[in-house]
N, C-alpha and C positions, 0 to 999 in steps of 0.2 A: 087559401090555396098555394098548395107547395111551386115553390120557383122550379123551372124546368132546368134539368141539368144540360150543360152547355156541353160540346165538344172542346178536348184536347188533345194537344201533342207533350207527352211528358208532364209538365207543370201547366204549359201555357196555352191559353184558352183565348177567344176573342175580348174578356173580358179583362184577364192580367194583361192584354197588350192595350189597354183603355177603350176598346170600342164600347158602344150600347147593346144592352140586350137584343133590341130589336135587329140588331146586326148577326147575332150568333146563332151559330149552326147548334140544333138540339143533340145531344150526345148519343141518340139512336139513330141518327140521322149522317153523321160524321164522317163515319168508316168509310175508305175507298179501298178495296181490297187489292190489293196487288196481282192478283189474280186476272184482271178485268185489264191493266196493263202488260201482264206477260203474252196475253194472247195475241197481241198488236202484232205485226209482222215487222219485228225490231231484230238486230243481229244477237248472237249468241250471248258476246260479250255483254252486249247491253242486259241481256239477259239476268247474266250472271251478278252483274254491278247491284241490279234493282234486286235480286234477292239475297246478296251478301251486304249491302252496302244501307239499304233501307228497312228497318223495324215495321216502320208503320206508314199509313198516308191518312191524313184527316183535314176532312173540310172543317175548318174553325171560322168564317165567318163569311157573309157574303153581301155586297153593298151593290144597291138597285137604286135608281128614284125614287122608288117608293119606300124606302129608309131611309136615304139620303136628304130627300127635297131638293134633289140637283136635276136639270135640266138633261135630256140625252138625246132628243130630236135633232138629227143631223150629226151627231157627234159619232167618234169613230169607237170609244168604249162605251158599250150598253150595261156594262157591269163588272165591279172587282172580285176577283175571290180572294179570299187568303186561306192558304194552303201548309199545312202541316207535315214536314217529311222528319221521324223520329230515324235519326240515323243510329246504325247497332254499335259503331266504336272500329270496323275495319277501314274507314275514312275518318280523315280528317280536316277534309275541305267539303265544299259547298260543291254535292254531286250535280254539276253542270248539264251533263248528259241526259239526267232524268227530269230534270228542271226542263231542258229542251224538250224531253217527251210529252210532257203532263202541258206542257202551255200549247205545243203542237195540236193538241186533242180539240182545247176548247181555244182557237185560235182568236175568234172575235171579242173574248175576254178579256180583261186585265188580271192578272194572278201574283199575286203577292206570297213568295214563298217562305214561310218561319222552318228552317233548318233547325233541329235541334240534336245536340249532342252532349254526353257527359264524358270530361274531362278530369284526370285527376288534380288537385289544386290542396294546397298548403295539407298534405297527407288525407286529404279527404277525396271525396269526387264534386263536381261542380257542374250543374246543369248551364250550359251556354246556348245562345239565340245566333243565326247569321239571317240576316233578310236577302232575301234573290229576288227577280226578276228577268225577265226575258222582254227584250223591247225594241222595237224597229230601230235600225243604224240608218244615217244618214247618205242616200245615195245620189247620184250625178241622173237629172233626168232622164228618162227614158232605161235608166237599169232596173232589173228587177230586185223587188223587196228585196231585204236581209235583216235578219234577227239575230242577237246576242242574248247572252246572257250575262246579265251583272249580278253581282255577289259583294254586300257590305263587310264589316270587320264583325267580328264574332264579340259578344258581349255577353255579361252573369244574363239568364233569363229573367231575373227579375226586372232588369232596366229594359227590357223590350220593348218599344212602345210604338203606335202607330198612330198620328193624329188626323184627326179628318175635319176638323174647324180651321184650316191651316190657310195662308196666302198666297195666291197665285202668282205672284212678284213682290217684288220689293214695293212698300209703300200700297198695295192693294187693299182689297178690303178682307177680313179675316176669314170668309167663308168663303170656299171655291164655289162657283156660278154653273158647272155643269161636270158630269163625268169623265170628261176629257183634262179636266182641270184636277180635278180629285186623281186621280191616275197619275198625271205629271208628280205632283207633289207626292204621291207614296214612293213613286219611284225614288224621287230624290231621298226619300227618306230612307229607303232601303239602301243604295247606293252610296249617297254623299253624307249620311245622317243631316239631311237638314231639309225642313220642310219646302221650301222654295221650290217649285216646280218650271221655273222663269229661265231658259236660255238651258237646259238641262243635257242636251246633247253636245252642246261647246262644254261646259264644264265637267262632265265625265270625261270628254275628251283631254281637256287637261290635266284631270288628277290621273288616267293613266299617261299621258307624258312625261309628268312628274314624276310617276313610280318608274319608269324606263329611265330616266336620268339618275335617278337614283340607284337603279341597279346598276348604271353602268358607272356613277362615280366609285361604288364597292369593288366593281371589276379594276378598272384601271387603278385604284389606290391599290391594291395589292399586286398587281404587275408591275407598278412603280416600286414597290417594295422589293420584289424579286428579281428585278433588274439589276444586271451586273453591269452592263457595257453603258458609257455614260452618253454617248449619242442618242441609244434607245429610251435610257431615264428620262433623258431631254424632250425624246418626241412623245413620251408617256406623260410625262409631264404637263406639253401643252395641251393633251386631250382633256387632261384631269383638270386643268386650269379655265378650260373651255367650258366643260359639264359643270364645274361649279359657279361660274359665272350666269350660265343659264338657270340652275336651280334657283341661284340667292334671287334672279329679275322676278320669277314665278313665284317665289315666295315672299315678295314684298308686301 
């Protein structure tokens, strides 16, 4: 019996991501026509971005209790989809608004997006991937739910992997027990490059704060070099010293 061809986005498929064949979407069923999204009531600007920045949209994998062996009863996430976005080269960043659009249609599902782009590399072209997810942001009790798109770092396509037999927390068993636990782990892999899904919101907030502090450090360093007035230089240096101390403390 001939093996069934699986859906792919560029060279990336469920199998290259390290997922089992049972989760892979057949090639004949993977394509998601852009026309189905362009028919939605979205802005002209978003339609233009969808047309010019995304070459294709492909369902690569589907994870459900039936093929993961995980519990779903009473859980928030009934299934996790893996969707590939092949970018055209008109953008070099993860298209957050398009990730937001597609995620909003399947709001009850967890979706891991695999963004694929071709970039110049050492005189040739290299295919790269970045994972992205849309997940709820912690809000105060009584406030409306808020979701945000998070993206990880670009990496060579051949190095992009998703683990499904992972720990829920440090020292926990190596296999998640529920679909919710699997979703948190996949989000951690996509955003932080770490399979541990424990305390994920706090860890993402810490990462974002560190990134902002490093951006502030870079700006203050440039401002300090340009400043001519001694008093101004001293004021900037004091702020720079404080930011560097915060960064050092967070990186300990």
